[in-house]
C-alpha positions in Angstrom: 8.0 -21.1 10.3 11.3 -22.3 11.6 14.2 -19.9 10.7 16.5 -22.9 9.7 13.9 -23.8 7.1 13.1 -20.3 5.9 14.9 -18.2 3.2 15.9 -14.9 5.0 19.1 -13.6 3.6 19.7 -10.8 6.2 22.6 -8.4 5.5 24.8 -7.1 8.3 25.9 -3.9 6.4 23.8 -1.3 4.6 24.3 -1.3 0.9 25.8 1.9 -0.4 23.1 2.6 -2.9 20.4 2.7 -0.2 19.9 6.2 1.1 16.5 6.1 2.8 15.3 3.9 5.8 12.8 1.8 3.7 15.4 1.0 1.1 18.0 0.2 3.6 15.9 -2.0 5.8 14.2 -3.9 2.9 17.7 -4.9 1.6 19.1 -5.7 5.0 16.0 -7.6 6.2 16.1 -9.9 3.0 12.8 -8.5 1.6 14.0 -7.6 -1.8 17.0 -7.8 -4.1 17.7 -5.5 -6.9 17.9 -7.2 -10.3 18.5 -4.0 -12.4 17.8 -0.3 -12.0 14.4 0.1 -10.4 13.3 -3.5 -10.7 13.3 -5.9 -7.7 13.1 -9.5 -6.9 10.5 -9.9 -4.0 12.0 -12.4 -1.7 9.8 -14.5 0.6 9.4 -12.1 3.5 8.9 -9.1 1.3 6.3 -11.0 -0.7 4.4 -12.0 2.5 4.0 -8.2 3.3 3.2 -7.3 -0.2 0.4 -9.9 -0.3 -1.1 -8.8 3.0 -1.3 -5.2 1.7 -2.8 -6.5 -1.5 -5.4 -8.3 0.3 -6.4 -5.4 2.5 -6.7 -3.2 -0.6 -8.8 -5.9 -2.4 -11.2 -6.4 0.5 -11.8 -2.5 0.8 -12.5 -2.4 -3.0 -14.9 -5.3 -2.8 -16.7 -3.5 0.2 -16.9 -0.4 -2.0 -18.8 -2.4 -4.7 -15.8 -2.5 -7.2 -15.5 -5.7 -9.3 -12.1 -7.3 -9.7 -10.8 -8.4 -13.2 -7.4 -8.5 -14.8 -5.9 -6.8 -17.8 -2.7 -7.6 -19.6 0.5 -5.9 -18.9 1.3 -5.5 -22.6 -1.2 -3.2 -24.4 -1.9 -2.3 -28.0 -0.7 1.1 -29.0 -3.9 1.5 -31.0 -5.9 2.3 -27.8 -3.5 5.1 -26.8 -3.3 6.6 -30.3 -7.1 6.8 -30.3 -7.2 8.9 -27.2 -4.0 10.9 -28.3 -1.9 9.8 -25.4 0.5 7.6 -27.2 2.9 10.4 -28.3 2.0 12.8 -25.3 2.9 10.4 -22.6 6.6 10.7 -23.0 9.7 8.6 -22.5 8.5 7.0 -19.3 6.4 4.6 -21.5 8.2 1.4 -22.7 7.3 1.1 -26.4 8.0 -2.1 -28.2 7.1 -4.1 -31.4 6.2 -7.7 -31.8 7.5 -10.0 -34.6 4.5 -8.8 -36.7 5.8 -5.3 -36.5 2.7 -4.3 -34.3 3.2 -1.5 -31.9 2.8 -2.5 -28.3 3.6 -0.9 -24.9 4.2 -2.1 -21.4 1.3 -0.4 -19.6 1.9 2.3 -17.1 -1.9 2.7 -16.6 -5.1 1.4 -18.2 -7.7 4.1 -18.9 -7.4 3.6 -22.7 -7.6 -0.2 -22.7 -10.5 -0.5 -20.2 -12.4 2.2 -22.1 -12.1 0.1 -25.3 -13.2 -3.0 -23.5 -16.1 -1.3 -21.8 -17.6 0.3 -25.0 -17.7 -3.2 -26.6 -20.2 -4.5 -24.0 -22.2 -1.8 -22.4 -24.7 0.1 -24.5 -27.4 1.2 -22.1 -27.7 3.4 -19.0 -29.4 0.4 -17.4 -26.0 -1.3 -17.1 -24.5 1.6 -15.1 -23.0 2.4 -12.7 -20.0 0.0 -12.8 -16.6 0.1 -11.2 -14.0 -2.4 -12.2 -10.6 -2.9 -10.7 -7.4 -5.1 -11.0 -4.1 -5.4 -9.1 -1.4 -5.7 -11.7 2.3 -5.1 -12.3 3.1 -2.0 -14.3 6.1 -0.3 -15.7 7.2 3.4 -16.1 10.8 4.1 -17.3 11.8 6.5 -14.7 14.7 8.6 -15.6 16.2 8.3 -12.2 14.8 5.3 -10.3 15.7 5.6 -6.7 14.6 5.0 -3.1 14.1 1.3 -3.7 10.4 0.4 -4.2 9.3 4.0 -3.5 10.3 5.1 -7.0 11.0 1.9 -9.0 10.4 1.3 -12.6 8.2 -2.0 -12.2 5.6 -1.7 -9.5 2.4 -3.4 -8.3 -0.6 -1.2 -8.4 -4.4 -1.4 -7.8 -6.3 0.7 -10.3 -10.0 0.9 -10.5 -12.2 2.5 -13.1 -15.7 3.9 -12.7 -18.4 4.3 -15.3 -21.4 6.5 -14.9 -24.2 8.1 -16.9 -23.4 11.7 -15.8 -21.2 13.9 -13.6 -23.5 13.7 -10.5 -23.5 9.9 -10.6 -19.7 9.9 -11.3 -18.9 12.2 -8.3 -20.8 9.6 -6.1 -18.6 6.8 -7.5 -15.6 9.2 -6.8 -16.7 9.7 -3.2 -17.2 6.1 -2.7 -13.6 5.4 -3.6 -12.5 8.4 -1.5 -14.0 6.8 1.6 -12.6 3.3 0.6 -9.2 4.8 0.5 -9.5 6.3 4.0 -10.6 2.9 5.4 -7.8 1.1 3.5 -5.0 3.1 4.9 -6.5 3.0 8.4 -6.5 -0.9 8.2 -2.8 -0.7 7.1 -1.9 1.2 10.4 -1.3 4.5 8.4 -2.7 8.0 8.9 -3.3 9.2 5.2 -4.2 12.8 4.5 -6.3 13.5 1.3 -5.1 16.5 -0.6 -6.4 18.3 -3.7 -4.1 17.3 -6.5 -3.2 18.3 -10.0 -4.7 15.8 -12.5 -1.5 15.7 -14.6 -1.5 13.5 -17.8 -4.6 11.5 -16.6 -6.8 14.5 -17.0 -9.9 15.8 -15.6 -10.9 18.5 -13.1 -11.3 16.7 -9.8 -8.4 14.8 -8.2 -7.0 13.9 -4.7 -3.8 12.2 -3.6 -3.4 10.5 -0.4 -0.2 11.2 1.5 1.3 9.7 4.7 3.6 11.8 6.8 7.3 10.8 6.9 10.5 12.7 7.2 11.9 11.3 4.0 8.8 12.2 1.9 9.3 13.6 -1.4 6.6 16.3 -1.1 6.3 19.2 1.4 2.9 19.0 3.0 0.8 21.9 4.5 -2.4 20.9 6.4 -4.8 21.2 9.2 -3.6 19.1 12.1 -7.1 17.7 12.6 -6.9 15.8 9.3 -4.1 13.7 10.6 -6.1 12.3 13.7 -9.6 11.8 12.0 -10.9 8.2 12.5 -11.7 6.0 9.6 -15.3 6.4 8.5 -16.0 2.8 8.3 -19.3 1.8 6.5 -20.8 4.8 4.9 -24.3 4.9 3.2 -24.5 6.4 -0.2 -26.5 9.3 1.3 -23.7 10.2 3.7 -20.7 9.8 1.3 -20.6 13.6 0.4 -20.6 14.5 4.1 -17.7 12.4 4.9 -15.7 13.7 1.9 -16.6 17.3 2.8 -15.5 16.7 6.4 -12.0 16.1 5.0 -11.9 18.4 2.0 -13.3 21.4 3.9 -10.0 21.6 6.0 -6.9 22.9 4.4 -4.4 20.3 2.9 -2.0 20.8 0.0 1.4 19.7 -1.2 4.0 22.3 -2.2 2.7 22.0 -5.9 -0.8 23.2 -4.9 0.0 25.2 -1.8 -1.6 28.5 -1.3 0.1 30.4 1.4 -2.6 32.9 1.9 -5.3 30.2 2.5 -3.0 28.2 4.8 -2.4 31.4 6.9 -6.2 31.4 7.7 -5.8 28.1 9.5 -5.5 28.8 13.3 -1.8 28.9 14.2 -2.0 26.0 16.6 -3.7 23.8 13.9 -1.0 24.5 11.1 1.1 21.5 10.2 4.0 21.6 7.9 5.7 18.2 7.3 6.9 15.9 4.6 4.8 13.3 2.9 4.7 10.2 0.8 2.1 9.7 -1.9 0.5 6.3 -1.6 -2.7 6.8 -3.7 -4.2 9.0 -6.3 -7.9 9.3 -7.5 -9.3 11.2 -10.5 -12.7 12.1 -12.0 -12.1 13.0 -15.6 -15.5 12.9 -17.2 -15.6 12.1 -20.9 -11.8 12.6 -21.5 -11.5 9.0 -22.8 -15.1 8.1 -23.6 -15.4 11.0 -26.0 -12.6 10.3 -28.4 -13.3 6.5 -28.2 -17.0 6.9 -28.6 -17.9 5.0 -25.5 -21.6 6.1 -25.3 -24.7 4.6 -23.8 -28.4 5.0 -24.6 -30.0 7.4 -22.0 -33.5 7.1 -20.5 -34.9 9.5 -23.1 -33.6 7.4 -26.0 -30.6 9.7 -26.7 -26.9 8.7 -26.4 -24.4 10.2 -24.0 -20.7 9.6 -23.5 -19.8 7.7 -20.3 -18.3 9.7 -17.4 -15.3 8.1 -15.9 -13.0 8.1 -13.0 -9.8 6.3 -12.1 -8.3 5.3 -8.8 -4.8 4.1 -8.1 -3.1 2.6 -5.0 0.6 1.9 -5.2 0.6 -1.5 -3.5 4.3 -2.1 -3.7 5.1 1.5 -2.9 3.1 1.1 0.3 5.6 -1.4 1.6 8.2 1.2 1.6 5.8 3.8 2.8 4.9 1.8 5.9 8.5 1.3 6.8 9.2 5.0 6.3 6.3 5.8 8.7 7.1 3.1 11.2 10.9 2.3 12.0 13.6 3.1 14.4 17.4 3.0 14.2 17.4 -0.8 14.7 14.9 -1.7 12.1 11.3 -2.0 10.9 8.3 -1.8 13.2 5.4 -3.6 11.4 1.8 -2.8 12.0 0.0 -5.9 13.0 -2.2 -6.1 9.9 0.8 -6.5 7.5 3.6 -8.1 9.6 5.2 -10.9 7.9 5.0 -13.1 10.9 3.0 -12.3 14.1 5.6 -13.1 16.7 9.2 -14.1 16.9 10.4 -16.9 19.2 14.1 -16.6 20.2 15.7 -19.7 21.6 18.8 -18.4 23.5 20.2 -21.9 24.1 19.7 -24.2 21.0 20.6 -27.7 22.0 19.5 -27.2 25.7 16.9 -29.9 26.4 14.6 -27.5 28.4 14.9 -24.5 26.2 14.3 -26.6 23.0 11.2 -28.3 24.6 9.8 -25.0 25.9 10.2 -23.4 22.3 8.8 -26.3 20.6 5.7 -26.4 22.8 5.2 -22.6 22.5 5.6 -22.8 18.6 3.0 -25.6 18.3 0.6 -23.8 20.6 0.9 -20.5 18.8 0.3 -22.2 15.5 -2.7 -24.1 16.8 -4.2 -20.8 18.0 -4.1 -19.6 14.4 -1.1 -17.3 14.7 2.0 -17.3 12.3 5.1 -17.4 14.5 8.7 -17.3 13.3 10.9 -19.5 15.5 14.6 -18.6 15.6 16.1 -22.0 16.0 19.5 -21.2 14.5 22.5 -21.8 16.7 23.8 -18.2 16.8 24.8 -15.8 19.6 22.0 -14.1 21.5 23.1 -10.8 20.3 22.7 -11.9 16.6 19.3 -13.2 17.3 18.1 -10.0 19.1 19.6 -7.7 16.3 17.9 -9.8 13.5 14.6 -9.9 15.2 14.6 -6.1 15.7 15.7 -5.6 12.1 12.8 -7.6 10.7 10.4 -5.8 13.0 7.8 -8.4 14.1 5.4 -6.9 16.7 6.3 -9.2 19.5 9.4 -11.2 20.5 9.3 -14.1 23.0 12.8 -14.9 24.5 13.3 -18.3 26.0 16.5 -19.2 27.8 17.7 -21.3 30.7 17.8 -18.4 33.2 14.1 -17.5 32.7 13.1 -21.2 32.6 14.6 -21.6 36.1 12.0 -19.0 37.3 9.3 -20.5 35.0 9.0 -17.4 32.8 9.5 -16.2 29.2 10.4 -12.6 28.4 8.0 -10.9 26.1 9.0 -7.8 24.2 6.8 -5.3 22.5 8.8 -4.2 19.4 7.1 -0.8 19.0 7.5 0.4 22.6 10.6 -1.7 23.7 8.7 -2.7 26.9 9.4 -6.1 28.3 7.6 -8.2 30.7 8.2 -11.7 32.2 5.2 -14.1 31.9 4.6 -17.8 32.5 4.3 -19.9 29.4 0.5 -20.0 29.8 0.3 -16.3 30.3 2.5 -15.7 27.3 0.3 -17.6 25.0 -2.8 -15.8 26.4 -1.1 -12.4 26.0 0.0 -12.9 22.4 -3.2 -14.4 21.2 -5.2 -11.6 22.7 -3.1 -9.1 20.7 -4.4 -10.6 17.5 -7.9 -11.5 18.4 
């Protein structure tokens, strides 16, 4: 993409309402624009990142055996009244009526709706287990929406729902999602720590939230240091699921809400970690909390009937955009992990209008695209300082600087955004180096 053809409304100044790094940089880098409190327009560059995160989440759900579907954002209040959650949920739920005076709501979650759907089709244990998921915009009327997309009112979320014949089978489904989450966050370039969590309004007696460490995190985190550096499990057989989960849950990890100071004191002093964390996912096993009141039952092998055991599994897709920035930035801007960067590499032409510089940039741009990469070519006629600052702000992993001085020596300057390291390479070596980083 040529910058002169792209829509990238970069801001020089930090808006006064932005108090944390992700909010500041998302506004300044032209990723989002606030339309009203807690509701954002996703501009082209922000949408590219959002879609990359969404695709990674989708791929890992598919690998875990979950099946994608899509439920409506507007739900009937009848489902929620049947489970008793309509009045209990609180003012965060946006309740509305249509012209027929039917009570509706803008869904904050989908346990009630999907239970109603599932009970209409599945009547036998032979059709279990199943796990269905969707990636959908949701709405919760936060009293104080703040921190940009980290605590907005409208947000994109992946939520999956598992259906099993009994608790043992349901825990296996839970563990499968637990492992899928570890792999998802690793692919996003994040070190996410699973922590035992309160089930809250979702219900149930087994729950974990996944947090990434960041100084601006809302929660205080206490954990065993080894949890932060554990490698992603990758492909895990059903027989090994429990062992993988146990390897994580056997080590101490808790937010301030669930913290046990005495238990944490038993962790070796050199392994104790106290930090701030951002929640980026939450999973629940809640048994028959929804299937029992909604009479979602199946026939068992012995001819009897049993209520379905369920779990739900959420990933804040839009929240992850902010979370990644909080975990990966410096004073100059964002530092994108390769997996979610909006563009792979930035080309900076220091002398637009110079025949040699223009030709070198055009040739490099064409060859990078031919190699399957997605470059952003800064072909605007701005000062060099503006170009460098803009490229640092938007945080692409690599920058290639092309100017008359370097061309006299037959080289480009290649900068690694994360480390700041620079090297001078010939055009051919530059192409080989960049393509190797994404192979």
